[in-house]
Structures are given as structure tokens and as C-alpha cells.
N, C-alpha and C positions, 0 to 999 in steps of 0.2 A: 393152896393151889387154885388156879382159876377154874371157873366152870367149864367142864369138858364139853358141854352142849354148845357147840360153836356154830350151829346152823342159824344164820341170821338172814335178814332181808337181803335180797340180791344186791351185790356190790357193784361198784363202778371201777373199771380197770384204771382209769386216769386218777381217781382218788386214791386207789391202792398205791400206785406209783408216787403220787403226790410230788411231782417234779416242780420245784419252785419256778414260777414264771412261764410255765408251759402254756401255750396259747389257749385261752378260754374258749370253750365250745368245740374244740377240735375232737373229732371222733378218734378214739384210740382203742383198737382191738387187736393190733398186732405190733408187738415191740421186740426188737432185736438187740441183744447185748453182745458186743464183740470186744476185741482188744485183748488185754492181758488177763489170763485166767478168768474168763467170764462165767464158767460153770458154777462156781460156788456162790456168787452173788445171785445167780438165777435160782439156785436151790434155796437160798435164804428167802428170796421173794416168794417162792412156792410155799415155804413154811408160813410166811406172813399171810399169804392168801388162804391157806388152809385154816389158820387161826381166826380168819375174818369171815368164815362161812362159805368160801368157795369150795366146790368139789374139784380137787386137783388131780389131774392125770398127767404123768410124765412119760413121754416117749423118748427113751434114751438111745440115741444113735451113736454115742461116743463112749459108752461104758463109763460114764462120768458121775452118775448119781451117788452122792456121798451122804448116807443117813446121819453121819455125825454132825453135819451142818444143821440138820433139822433138830437133832438132839440138843445141840448148843443153843439154838434159838428157843426151844421149849424150856430149857432150864432158865434161861435169861428172863423169859416172859412168864414163868410160873405155870406152864402147862405140863401135864404128865407126858413124858417123852413117847411112850408106847401109843398113847391115845392120839397124839398129833401125827405120828408116823402112819397110823391107820387111816388118817384122812387123805393120805397121798398114795395113789396107785401108781406103780412103776411098771412099765412094759419096755423090755429091752429088745433091740434089733441089731443085727450084725452085718447085714448086706443091704444094698440099695433096694432090692426087691422087697425085703422084709419091712424096712421102714416106710416105703411107699405104700405097701398094703396095710400096715398098721395105721398110718394116718388116714388113708382113704376109706378104709372099711371098718376098722375096729374101734377108733376113738369115740365117735359119736354114740354108739351103743353102750359105752361104758359110763355115760353120764345119765344118772337118774333124772326123770322129769321133775321140773319145779325147783331145781337148784341152780346156782350160778356156776357155769362151767369155766374152768381155768386150765388151759392146756399148756404144758411146758414141753418144748422140743429142745433136747440137748444134742448139739452137733448134728442138726438135720442134714447138713451137706457132706458130712464126713464120708459116708459110704459111697457117695457118687463119684469120688475120686479114684475108686478102685479100677486099676488099669486092666483087670481081667474082664471088665464089662465095657463093651464098645462105647465110645463117646456119644454116639447118637442115641443109643438105648438109654444110657445114663441120663442124658439131657431130657429125653421124653418122660422117663419115670419121675425125674425131679419136678418137671413142670406140671405133670398131672398131680403130684403130691401137693405142690404149692397152690394149684387151682382149687384143690379140696380145702386147703387151709383158708383161702379167701372165701370160699362158699360157706364154710362153717362159721367164720367170723361174722358174716352177714346175718347169720341166724342168732347171733348173740354170744358166740363162744369167744373167749379172750385167749390170745396166744402170746406166750412169752418164750422167745427163742434165744438160744445161746450158741454162738458159733465162733470158734477161733479162726482168724483169717491168716495166721502165720504159717499154716501147714496146708499141704494139698497139692494136687496136680495143677501146675500153672496153666496148662492148656485148657483146664476146665474152670479157671478162676471166674469166668463169666457167670457161672452158677451162683457164686457168692454175691456178685453184683445184682443178680436177679433176686436173690434172697433179701438183700438190703432194700432193693426197690419195692419188694412186696410189703415191707413193714411201714406202719404209720409213724413210728419213731425208732431211731437207731441211737443207742448209747454206746460209747466206747470207753473201756477202762484203760488207763495209762499209768504205769509206775513212774512216779516222780519223787525224787528226794527221799527214797526209802519208804514211801507211802504210796497209796493207790488213789488216783484221781479219776473222776468221771467227767466226760464231755458229751455234749449233745451234737451228734452229726446230722440228724434229721428229725425235725426241722433244724437248720443251723441256728443255734442260739447259745448264749452264755447263761449258765446257771448262776445267778447273782447271789443266791443264798445256798447254804448247805442243804443237800438232799438228806432229810432225816433218816430214811430207811438205809441209805448208803453209809451214813456216819455210824449208825448202830451196827451195821454189818462189819465195818472195819474194826469195831471193838472186839468182835469175836475171832478175828483172824490174827 
């Protein structure tokens, strides 16, 4: 088994993603993964971050966190499953008020000083499509939440967000556009020829070489 003491020197989000051909020197603190089944790749990258010394906190707004993805990663990389899972704190929310409060007030205090913070947002837009919440109220809460995300990222927090764009209230689809607009990079998963491909939507570019982390993820699925 690998050494469970995984607290290392503060990492770099762009090196963690290691996207081939990504513009050198570009600041990357907020990444959005969308498209087909984006949650499991996001959880896989959270496990990779935890194994690399990041303090990982997951705000799950889609009830999508799957510990078996972490367990599969741990077995593949030779880490004790329980120890790696302990490196990932999961907080679930079920309403737009809950996830907005979670992101704005609770996430930052969950990060101990002196560690590299890595925040995962699973389905951050889902709850804001709830038709029981007036549109103006939902939009206000969403924008306050995302303003807090930007504020925390400027302090050095790294955000990895996962959002399905195939479901939701079409009248509130502008919230998803705002979510993508807030990200430094947007990746989209596409099923093609019985396999899963990844494309870069923002900045628009072609990944000329295989993305190693993504290729390893596909081996587990």
C-alpha cells in the first residue's frame, strides 16, 4: 500500500488537471465539467486531488456523490480505501436555500489553515430549477452563491464543478449559462462510438493528446 500520509506541498489545480495543450500561464481556479454523466469523472478527480494532498470538500446538490468511485480509484492506486475516503468531506443539500448557505457560509470554515483547498460542487444549479421557488428569488440566491465561489477562488480555493445541462427548467437555463461563464475552463463529456470523449469548450481548443487522468478514469467505468 502507498503511504497514507498524503499531505504534500500545496498543489496547482492546472497541474492536477494536466490538460494537454492548455494555455501556459492561464490562471485556473474554477473548472466546470458538463455533458454526459459528468458526476463520476468529477468524483474521480476529487479522489485524485485527495491523494495528491488537497483538502477536498464536496458540496453535493445533486445527491450524486458515489463513494464507490473513490474506492475504485484507491484500489487502482494502492491506497487504503477508508483512509482516502476520510480525506473527502461530503456535505449534502436538497434545496436552493441549503446549497446557497452551504457554499456561502460553511465551506470556507471546513478548510484547515495551511492546506491546499479543493472544493467540489456536484449539481450546483439543480436546486435552483425548483418551480416552488420564485424565479427572481432563485436567481438572486444563485448569483450570491456564485459570487462567493469567485471570492473564495481569489483567496486560493480551487473549484471543480459538475453540472448536467440536459435537465432543468428551460426558463431558468440562463443560470447554467452564468455557471459556465463563471468558470475559467469548461469541459464537456460526449458519448461517441460506445465510449466517452472529452472536449474543451472554454477556452475553445482541441486536446491534441490524450488527457491522462481521463483515460485512467475510463478504465474504471
